[in-house]
N, C-alpha and C positions, 0 to 999 in steps of 0.2 A: 527028655524031649527037646530042650533048648539046643542041644548039639545037632539034632536032626534039622532044625530050622536054619542054623548057620550053614550046614552043608548044602541045603536046598538053595539058600540065597547065593552061595558061591557058584553053584552049578548054573543057576539062572543068570547070574552076572556074567559068567564066562560065555554062555550061549549068546547073550545080548551083545557082548563086546565083539564077538566074531561076526555076528549079524550086522552090526553097525559098520564095521570095517569093510565088509563085503558090499554093503549098500553105498558107502561113500566112495568106493573105488570106481563106481560107474560114472559115465560122462555126465556133466552137469546139464547139457542141452537136452538130454533124453528124459529128464525128470519133469513130472507134472507137479502142480501145487499139492495134490493129495499125496503124492509120493514123497515130497519134501516134508509135509506135515507129519506123515507116518515116521519118517526118519527122525524128526525132532522128538516125537512122542517116545520112540524107543530109546533115544538118548536120555530123555528125562527119567524114564523108568530105570534105565541103567544107573543113573546117578542116585536114585532113591535106593536101589538095591545095594549099591557099593557103599553107601553111607553107613550101613549097618556092620560093615566089616572093619577089621583093624587097619587094612590097607586104606579104606575110605577115611578113617580118622587121621591117618598119617598125611593123606593128601590135604585134608581140611587144615591141619596144623601148618603144612607148608604154604598153603594159600594165605593163611592168617599171618605168617611171618613175612611173606612177600608184600602183603597189604600194609603191614606196619612199617616195612622198610621204605615204602613209597611216600610216606607222610612227611 
């Protein structure tokens, strides 16, 4: 069963990534506060879903290395 959860997470993550890119390509002037809040919400959900994948762990390690290098 764990393999199924990982596949579902990757599928949902891919869908959200495409959704966020499409939403962010729109003109900024055309967005309402609710529209911007929804985009932020989907980006946060994307981050939570991608954190469970190996790719998410690799990004976390790179950010940690970059943070250590700036000290």
